DOBA-801062 format. One line per 8 residues: number of its first residue (from 0); their letters; for each residue x, y, z of N, C-alpha, C. Coordinates in pm, whole numbers, plus 50000, padded with zeros to 5 digits. Layout:
residues N
NUM	A	X/Y/Z/X/Y/Z/X/Y/Z ~ ...
end
This chain:
residues 237
0	MKIELTPI	45809/56239/73318/45864/56365/73229/45992/56311/73165 ~ 46009/56322/73043/46128/56290/72955/46182/56417/72893 ~ 46311/56437/72928/46370/56568/72883/46511/56508/72809 ~ 46501/56568/72687/46617/56536/72606/46692/56653/72560 ~ 46835/56672/72575/46907/56756/72552/46996/56737/72439 ~ 47011/56861/72354/47072/56804/72241/47229/56916/72255 ~ 47332/56841/72241/47480/56929/72225/47439/57034/72117 ~ 47488/57169/72130/47509/57274/72044/47646/57264/71974
8	AFVSSSFK	47735/57218/72042/47875/57258/72008/47968/57150/72098 ~ 48086/57139/72054/48202/57059/72128/48313/57143/72155 ~ 48391/57088/72269/48501/57170/72301/48627/57115/72254 ~ 48717/57194/72196/48880/57138/72161/48953/57207/72279 ~ 49035/57129/72334/49085/57183/72470/49221/57121/72466 ~ 49315/57185/72554/49443/57142/72588/49458/57024/72672 ~ 49345/57003/72739/49333/56884/72843/49268/56771/72782 ~ 49343/56646/72771/49292/56526/72700/49257/56423/72813
16	EKFATPRQ	49251/56436/72931/49218/56372/73015/49167/56432/73152 ~ 49090/56390/73243/49028/56448/73362/49153/56473/73457 ~ 49234/56391/73468/49361/56391/73564/49429/56544/73524 ~ 49467/56632/73594/49525/56758/73584/49470/56870/73512 ~ 49316/56853/73488/49240/56947/73437/49214/57023/73561 ~ 49221/57165/73523/49183/57258/73652/49050/57248/73708 ~ 49038/57242/73845/48913/57201/73908/48811/57327/73921 ~ 48856/57432/73875/48770/57555/73862/48806/57629/73726
24	PGLVKSAV	48716/57699/73670/48760/57793/73540/48829/57904/73593 ~ 48928/57964/73510/48986/58103/73536/49120/58075/73609 ~ 49141/57945/73668/49278/57929/73743/49400/57920/73658 ~ 49392/57863/73549/49477/57843/73445/49475/57952/73323 ~ 49519/58071/73316/49495/58176/73223/49528/58119/73088 ~ 49632/58044/73067/49698/58020/72953/49620/57888/72889 ~ 49530/57842/72969/49442/57719/72894/49340/57767/72807 ~ 49381/57761/72668/49295/57825/72576/49222/57713/72489
32	GKIEFLPP	49128/57755/72417/49064/57625/72360/48947/57706/72249 ~ 48876/57610/72200/48780/57666/72112/48643/57566/72128 ~ 48538/57658/72091/48404/57565/72116/48340/57578/71956 ~ 48320/57472/71871/48287/57478/71758/48140/57417/71764 ~ 48054/57519/71693/47903/57474/71690/47879/57375/71585 ~ 47761/57291/71629/47734/57198/71530/47601/57245/71456 ~ 47578/57176/71322/47456/57229/71253/47340/57172/71344 ~ 47242/57257/71346/47202/57374/71257/47232/57516/71355
40	FNNPEAVL	47325/57485/71458/47343/57597/71544/47453/57686/71512 ~ 47514/57627/71408/47643/57699/71337/47578/57827/71254 ~ 47495/57906/71309/47463/58018/71240/47501/58138/71272 ~ 47563/58220/71204/47629/58347/71271/47526/58418/71335 ~ 47379/58412/71290/47295/58492/71371/47289/58449/71506 ~ 47304/58348/71523/47272/58293/71672/47381/58338/71760 ~ 47493/58413/71718/47599/58474/71807/47611/58626/71774 ~ 47501/58668/71715/47508/58800/71685/47494/58892/71822
48	GLENCSHI	47589/58989/71850/47597/59058/71981/47684/58991/72098 ~ 47736/58865/72063/47811/58803/72160/47948/58856/72172 ~ 47994/58914/72052/48123/58991/72040/48125/59086/72146 ~ 48023/59143/72211/48035/59235/72309/48054/59191/72460 ~ 48078/59072/72471/48099/58995/72582/48229/58972/72607 ~ 48268/58992/72721/48421/58959/72778/48421/58821/72833 ~ 48310/58778/72877/48303/58639/72934/48167/58570/72922 ~ 48152/58448/72918/48047/58360/72868/48049/58246/72968
56	WLQFVFHE	47914/58214/72989/47897/58097/73067/47860/57969/72981 ~ 47931/57844/73014/47905/57735/72939/47818/57633/73028 ~ 47737/57575/72971/47649/57478/73035/47697/57353/72950 ~ 47741/57258/73017/47821/57158/72940/47766/56997/72995 ~ 47826/56887/72973/47817/56766/73013/47937/56705/73076 ~ 47928/56639/73191/48057/56581/73221/48043/56424/73161 ~ 48060/56443/73043/48022/56318/72946/48125/56188/72989 ~ 48229/56216/73063/48302/56084/73081/48255/56040/73214
64	CMNQGWKP	48176/56089/73286/48123/56057/73404/47980/55975/73406 ~ 47914/56017/73286/47772/55961/73270/47740/55833/73291 ~ 47825/55730/73263/47799/55591/73290/47859/55552/73436 ~ 47888/55641/73506/47941/55607/73639/47851/55627/73743 ~ 47732/55679/73700/47616/55708/73815/47655/55829/73906 ~ 47560/55867/73999/47580/55960/74086/47604/55915/74241 ~ 47654/56003/74316/47678/55969/74454/47622/56082/74556 ~ 47539/56058/74636/47482/56156/74743/47582/56222/74820
72	KVRPPRLG	47688/56150/74841/47814/56209/74905/47915/56209/74844 ~ 48021/56294/74836/48132/56301/74769/48241/56366/74858 ~ 48383/56339/74800/48496/56380/74892/48548/56505/74790 ~ 48501/56641/74845/48587/56750/74761/48737/56752/74807 ~ 48815/56789/74687/48955/56798/74718/48995/56920/74809 ~ 48887/57022/74813/48945/57127/74934/48939/57084/75070 ~ 48838/56974/75091/48850/56921/75218/48949/56806/75236 ~ 49058/56780/75167/49157/56703/75161/49127/56557/75106
80	GNKKMGVF	49025/56540/75052/48974/56424/74981/48941/56312/75067 ~ 48923/56340/75184/48895/56216/75294/48744/56261/75360 ~ 48725/56370/75366/48595/56421/75426/48478/56418/75334 ~ 48360/56385/75360/48256/56366/75261/48151/56490/75296 ~ 48092/56532/75174/47990/56635/75171/47878/56596/75083 ~ 47767/56638/75094/47663/56635/74998/47689/56676/74877 ~ 47666/56594/74758/47708/56638/74609/47641/56770/74575 ~ 47522/56810/74628/47479/56942/74597/47534/57039/74663
88	ATRATHRP	47611/57032/74765/47678/57133/74826/47840/57130/74769 ~ 47862/57077/74656/48003/57081/74588/47985/57088/74436 ~ 48088/57098/74372/48089/57111/74219/48145/56975/74170 ~ 48114/56866/74225/48164/56718/74190/48112/56693/74050 ~ 48177/56589/73989/48143/56565/73858/48047/56447/73858 ~ 48028/56385/73941/47939/56268/73959/47796/56308/74015 ~ 47729/56379/73925/47586/56432/73959/47482/56356/73883 ~ 47346/56368/73936/47241/56299/73890/47220/56317/73730
96	NALGLSVV	47248/56449/73675/47241/56461/73535/47343/56525/73486 ~ 47478/56484/73555/47611/56503/73490/47617/56646/73408 ~ 47569/56758/73477/47571/56879/73425/47662/56953/73491 ~ 47743/57042/73414/47837/57137/73459/47813/57285/73426 ~ 47869/57383/73496/47873/57518/73446/47998/57587/73469 ~ 48036/57662/73371/48177/57716/73390/48176/57859/73319 ~ 48257/57920/73369/48261/58081/73292/48397/58092/73243 ~ 48415/58132/73116/48549/58151/73041/48554/58288/72997
104	KLDQIDTN	48670/58320/72941/48696/58443/72879/48676/58433/72739 ~ 48572/58502/72665/48571/58513/72527/48688/58603/72451 ~ 48763/58528/72366/48872/58592/72302/48860/58625/72170 ~ 48755/58531/72092/48754/58585/71949/48607/58493/71918 ~ 48542/58562/71796/48450/58458/71727/48500/58458/71580 ~ 48474/58339/71547/48508/58325/71398/48374/58289/71327 ~ 48317/58351/71240/48195/58302/71160/48219/58281/71020 ~ 48381/58250/70966/48378/58246/70844/48353/58094/70779
112	DNRVILYV	48341/58081/70658/48329/57956/70598/48223/57848/70655 ~ 48107/57941/70676/47990/57862/70706/48021/57787/70839 ~ 48077/57835/70952/48109/57768/71076/48083/57894/71179 ~ 48082/57855/71305/48088/57926/71415/48170/57874/71519 ~ 48302/57931/71555/48374/57914/71662/48402/57998/71756 ~ 48401/57968/71879/48452/58071/71986/48562/58033/72042 ~ 48674/58128/72046/48774/58108/72117/48795/58155/72259 ~ 48831/58056/72344/48816/58097/72473/48953/58070/72554
120	SGLDLIDG	48965/58144/72678/49068/58091/72778/49028/58098/72920 ~ 49116/58049/72989/49077/58014/73119/48967/57890/73135 ~ 49000/57798/73045/48928/57685/73033/48954/57578/73123 ~ 48840/57510/73162/48878/57410/73291/48790/57269/73213 ~ 48767/57258/73099/48705/57150/73034/48786/57065/72951 ~ 48775/56934/72955/48871/56824/72887/48812/56813/72731 ~ 48896/56797/72645/48881/56794/72513/48762/56697/72468 ~ 48670/56760/72384/48538/56676/72355/48428/56688/72428
128	TPILDIKP	48440/56788/72525/48332/56817/72610/48199/56875/72535 ~ 48086/56804/72563/47966/56867/72480/47926/56984/72552 ~ 47872/57103/72464/47831/57211/72518/47679/57198/72502 ~ 47577/57226/72594/47442/57234/72590/47384/57369/72571 ~ 47456/57471/72628/47419/57620/72607/47522/57711/72649 ~ 47504/57836/72612/47603/57943/72608/47512/58086/72646 ~ 47564/58135/72752/47480/58263/72783/47606/58370/72822 ~ 47568/58478/72793/47670/58610/72839/47694/58612/72985
136	YIPYSDSL	47798/58632/73041/47838/58672/73183/47808/58803/73200 ~ 47699/58827/73307/47655/58987/73313/47709/59024/73456 ~ 47801/59097/73451/47874/59133/73601/47772/59188/73700 ~ 47692/59267/73683/47589/59332/73775/47514/59220/73850 ~ 47464/59113/73783/47395/59024/73843/47483/58878/73873 ~ 47565/58864/73799/47648/58728/73826/47769/58745/73920 ~ 47799/58856/73924/47912/58888/74043/47862/58916/74175 ~ 47891/58844/74280/47814/58862/74407/47937/58880/74508
144	PEASYPFA	48024/58986/74534/48142/58998/74620/48074/58950/74750 ~ 47948/58966/74807/47920/58948/74943/47904/58799/74945 ~ 47904/58713/74865/47859/58569/74874/47973/58504/74931 ~ 47956/58391/74988/48038/58333/75098/48011/58155/75075 ~ 48127/58088/75093/48117/57940/75099/48265/57914/75178 ~ 48256/57870/75294/48377/57867/75398/48472/57750/75345 ~ 48442/57684/75248/48548/57578/75212/48632/57614/75107 ~ 48587/57715/75036/48656/57769/74897/48655/57938/74909
152	QDAPELLP	48707/57979/75014/48693/58150/75006/48781/58191/74906 ~ 48902/58129/74903/49028/58187/74834/49068/58087/74732 ~ 49140/58117/74614/49198/58019/74520/49304/57949/74596 ~ 49321/57827/74543/49407/57735/74621/49571/57810/74603 ~ 49640/57758/74708/49782/57823/74712/49882/57733/74606 ~ 49937/57826/74510/50015/57777/74414/50141/57720/74456 ~ 50181/57607/74383/50312/57539/74425/50410/57578/74328 ~ 50541/57600/74352/50656/57643/74277/50673/57525/74176
160	VKFESNVE	50699/57560/74050/50710/57442/73939/50869/57461/73880 ~ 50937/57356/73890/51059/57370/73814/51093/57268/73718 ~ 51164/57286/73624/51190/57209/73487/51340/57151/73512 ~ 51339/57035/73513/51491/56968/73517/51570/57001/73400 ~ 51696/56973/73407/51774/57005/73296/51767/56937/73164 ~ 51694/56827/73172/51669/56752/73051/51557/56792/72989 ~ 51457/56870/73063/51341/56901/73008/51337/57046/72946 ~ 51408/57130/72995/51418/57288/72971/51455/57298/72813
168	PLLSKHPN	51546/57219/72772/51575/57268/72616/51458/57225/72543 ~ 51375/57118/72572/51280/57052/72483/51176/57161/72471 ~ 51142/57267/72568/51056/57349/72585/51078/57503/72541 ~ 51224/57503/72496/51260/57647/72453/51199/57696/72340 ~ 51138/57616/72251/51086/57654/72120/50932/57668/72149 ~ 50891/57626/72271/50749/57609/72296/50709/57708/72408 ~ 50734/57828/72427/50694/57912/72545/50542/57910/72602 ~ 50446/57886/72516/50325/57883/72566/50294/57759/72619
176	LKLLIEEV	50343/57656/72568/50325/57507/72627/50401/57512/72757 ~ 50526/57569/72761/50596/57573/72901/50504/57621/73004 ~ 50432/57762/72979/50351/57828/73046/50235/57751/73082 ~ 50180/57689/73013/50058/57601/73034/50074/57496/73119 ~ 50196/57425/73104/50235/57306/73217/50248/57378/73351 ~ 50322/57473/73334/50362/57540/73481/50241/57586/73554 ~ 50143/57650/73484/50024/57705/73560/49944/57588/73589 ~ 49922/57471/73502/49855/57358/73560/49892/57292/73670
184	LAQDPKPA	50028/57263/73678/50106/57175/73778/50121/57261/73899 ~ 50103/57400/73887/50124/57480/74030/49983/57452/74095 ~ 49879/57422/74036/49742/57398/74107/49738/57266/74204 ~ 49869/57197/74181/49888/57065/74245/49760/56971/74211 ~ 49780/56911/74109/49698/56824/74065/49652/56687/74108 ~ 49756/56643/74195/49745/56502/74254/49633/56508/74331 ~ 49585/56365/74373/49471/56347/74453/49501/56412/74586 ~ 49386/56466/74651/49420/56546/74752/49463/56448/74895
192	FHAIDENR	49437/56323/74875/49456/56237/74988/49590/56172/74980 ~ 49653/56209/74864/49792/56143/74857/49911/56225/74948 ~ 49969/56165/75022/50080/56218/75089/50209/56244/75006 ~ 50273/56349/75025/50402/56353/74962/50487/56236/74945 ~ 50526/56201/74803/50616/56076/74806/50692/56102/74688 ~ 50837/56135/74739/50917/56176/74617/50944/56074/74533 ~ 50921/55953/74567/50935/55818/74462/50820/55809/74384 ~ 50704/55884/74395/50588/55857/74303/50594/55964/74202
200	TYGAHLEN	50580/55894/74075/50587/55979/73944/50443/56023/73904 ~ 50389/56122/73885/50266/56147/73818/50279/56186/73676 ~ 50173/56176/73593/50174/56205/73454/50039/56247/73406 ~ 50052/56334/73294/49916/56384/73240/49956/56418/73096 ~ 49848/56428/72994/49852/56444/72874/49800/56583/72854 ~ 49877/56678/72826/49856/56811/72799/49879/56854/72655 ~ 49791/56925/72566/49814/56955/72432/49871/56825/72362 ~ 50005/56816/72304/50035/56714/72239/50165/56638/72304
208	VNVQWVYK	50171/56660/72427/50280/56585/72509/50219/56529/72627 ~ 50302/56421/72674/50280/56364/72782/50397/56421/72879 ~ 50327/56461/73009/50426/56528/73108/50430/56463/73239 ~ 50585/56440/73282/50576/56363/73410/50645/56446/73507 ~ 50608/56420/73646/50638/56512/73739/50656/56431/73872 ~ 50747/56504/73967/50754/56440/74096/50717/56567/74218 ~ 50695/56523/74322/50701/56621/74446/50824/56610/74515 ~ 50872/56741/74551/50991/56718/74641/50956/56807/74778
216	ETEDHVCI	50998/56773/74888/50958/56851/75005/51085/56904/75082 ~ 51087/57013/75115/51208/57047/75204/51135/57103/75335 ~ 51204/57174/75434/51153/57204/75542/51066/57330/75516 ~ 51080/57399/75409/51030/57526/75395/50898/57513/75303 ~ 50901/57439/75204/50795/57412/75097/50779/57280/75011 ~ 50692/57271/74937/50675/57155/74859/50696/57215/74696 ~ 50778/57145/74628/50812/57206/74499/50764/57078/74398 ~ 50712/57128/74287/50700/57007/74171/50814/57021/74072
224	HVTAIDFH	50879/56912/74044/50972/56905/73935/50932/56832/73819 ~ 50933/56900/73708/50916/56833/73585/51027/56741/73551 ~ 51005/56623/73541/51109/56536/73502/51135/56482/73358 ~ 51008/56473/73282/51018/56430/73151/50897/56485/73069 ~ 50915/56518/72923/50792/56534/72862/50829/56472/72733 ~ 50718/56409/72680/50728/56326/72551/50627/56399/72448 ~ 50683/56436/72336/50587/56484/72234/50526/56382/72165 ~ 50414/56389/72107/50320/56293/72027/50354/56296/71899
232	DSNGD	50431/56418/71840/50456/56428/71705/50617/56468/71696 ~ 50641/56490/71561/50774/56507/71529/50816/56683/71540 ~ 50725/56752/71582/50748/56876/71581/50787/56934/71718 ~ 50824/56848/71811/50871/56892/71938/51034/56919/71936 ~ 51089/56871/71837/51232/56888/71846/51289/57027/71828
end
């Protein structure tokens, strides 16, 4: 049996690479993006009634993993990155058909100028992700408070994020960007198997900036320190 799937839309996102992209939807509320439909799916009639939905399901493709094949056992970050589980017991990206499922908040629908664009938040998809299907989130059937999964019962603990004195002024005119950086880094995006090393610098591409940070550990807690940001255009000053 041969099955062919056609993208109906593509995602524009703050996340330009896999690293530091939230591991689950809804964890970074300030992560906004848009879903722009392709012809012939950019027909306003196709989204008629969707404006009544607060949240939607996105069926998408892990497009950057498609050529890497799948693995029967993977290392989930919530298990420390060293223990293995079956791929179908996780939400790992390396899957037989590279398909993913995500729920996001629907903020606005634009059907002007012969286009259809959905503006969403709580996004966990990288820029350019192909969307295969969109469905409304229905609370009475999709929310199951009694459901359990022992390895991820609660959201991960957030780490405090501090901006070094050389970085703070650069973000003074960009409060939304600062909030995005803070919420993303608080999720602790480093590989789970990495020990805290204050001499190791991490970096990620968010929006139009490259962000660099380090981890600092005290007796009480671990804190992330943003040490540098580099704007990709001249509008960062």
